[in-house]
N, C-alpha and C positions, 0 to 999 in steps of 0.2 A: 504494500500500500504506500502511495506517495503521500507524505505528510508535509505540510507547509505551515510554519509558525515563525514567530519572532523570538529570538533568544538573545537576551542582553542587548537589545536594540538592533540586532543583525538578522535579516531574513534568512530562514533555513528551509531548504527543500531536501528531503531525505526519504529514501525507501526504508520502510520498517514494517515488520509484522505488526498488525494492529493490536495483538494481545501481548506484545513485548511491554515490559514495565517501563514507565517513563524514566525512572532512576537509571536503568540500564542504558536506555537510549541516550540520555543526557551525558552520562559518563563516557560512552563510546564517542559521542560528538566531540568531547573535550580532547580526545586523542587524535582527532582527524585534522589534517592541515586545512587552513582557511576557514576554520570554524571557531566560534567564540571559545575562550578558555573556560570550561566549566568543571575543572577538576575539583572545585569546591563543593560539588554535590556529593555528599558522603552517604554511604549506607551503613547504618549502625545495626539495626535490628531486622529490617525487611518486613516488619509487621505493623508499622505505624505507631510504635510505642515510644521512640526516642527523639524524633524531630530532626535528626541529623541531615535528612534528605529534604528539608523544607525548601520550597521555592515559592515565588509569587506567580500565580496564574491569573492574568488579567487583574493584578493588584491584590489578590486574595492569597493568603498563605495556604499552601497545600503540601501534603506529604507525597513526594514523587514516587516513593516505594508502593503507594496504594493507587497510583494512577496508571492507566494504560497509555501507551504511546499514542493511540488513536485519539485520546482525550486532549492532546496538545494541538490538534488540528485547528488552525485559524486563531490560535491564542497568542498572547504575549507572555513569554516566560522570562522571569528575572531571577537570577541566582545572586548570592552574596556579592560575587565579583561584578555583577551588572549594576549594583547600586552606586558604585563609584570606583575610582582607580587610585593608584598610588599618588598621582599628581593632584587629583581632586577627589579625596575620599568623602563618602557620605558621612554625615555627622555621627551616625551610629558606629561606623567602622572606626572613625577617629577616636570616639569615646571608649570603645572596647580596648583599643591599644593604649590610650592614655591612662585608663583606670585599671590596667592589669586584669581585665576581665577574660583573660585567656590563660590556659595552663598548657595542656598538651595540644590544644587547638582543634581536635577532631570535631567537637560539637559546635565550634565557633561559627562556621558558615550558617548552619541552621538557626542558631541563636540570633545571629545578626538579621537574618531574613524575618524571623518571628518578631524581633524588636522593631524592625522597620514597619512591619504590618501593624503592630500594636500602635506605634506612634502615628501612623496614617489614620487609624480608627479613633485614637484617643490622644490628641497632641499634648495633653497635660495630665498624664497618669500619676497617681500616687504610688507609693512603694507596693502596696497590696495589689493594686491594678497591674503593676508590672509583673509581680510574682504570678498572678493569675494568668496574665497574657503569655507568659513564658512557660507555663506549667506543662505544656506538651513537649518541651525540649529538655532532655536529660543531660546532665554533666556529672562526671565522676570525680572531677578535679577541683572545681572552683569554690564550691560551697555557696554559690549564687550571690553573695553580698556584693562583690565587685561587679558582677553582671548587672544587678539592680542599680548600683551607683552609676554605671556607664549609661544605662538607658535613661536615668534621670538627667544626666549631663547632656545627652543627645537631645532630649526633649527641651531643655533650656536653650540649647544652641538653635534648634529649629524654631522655637518660639521667638528668639531674637532675630533670626533671619526673616521670619514672617512679619514681625513688627517693623523691621527696616524696610521691607518691601512695601508695606502699607504706608509708611512715612514718605517714601519716595513717590508713591502714587498720589498721595494727598498733596505733596509739594508740587507735583506736575499739574494737578487740577487747579491749585491756587494760582500758579503762574499763568495758566491758560485763562482763568477767569480774570486775572489782573490785566493781562494783555487785551482781552476782549472788552474790558470795562472802558478802556480809553479809546476804543474804536467808535467811529461815528458813521459806519456804513449802513 
């Protein structure tokens, strides 16, 4: 079956068995030349229990080990590496690094995706909201305190970016109104 979808902003057209698991297809694509690097999609349990294989499908967190390849057809798929890059990291990626929210790193991509989905749905979560939002992602190393700290920091950064954007937009509106006020046409 020919599947066409977007992966980390890049269009993908690939032949795959429709019953192939999405996690397997994504990991195989990561090894192919001219394909987005998606080695960050991990398989921890293969049964939807650990969250290591989390990806965003049309902006919604999904467990790729529970999806069939055919379910990717026509969708936009984003992995942790598709959120940002080394030069321009997503605030959640930066916060995880700055707050030491990683240990062995195996669960990190899934945690980052889950955190990004959480912050999209709830831009100002409390610590309990964060714990609940990440409850489907298991980590054997961190103890979660630094993960929660990182998500809080990313939420603050994103809120600051949104406020700055709003201020710029308001400023443009005021300038436009001021310029039009002096017009006599």
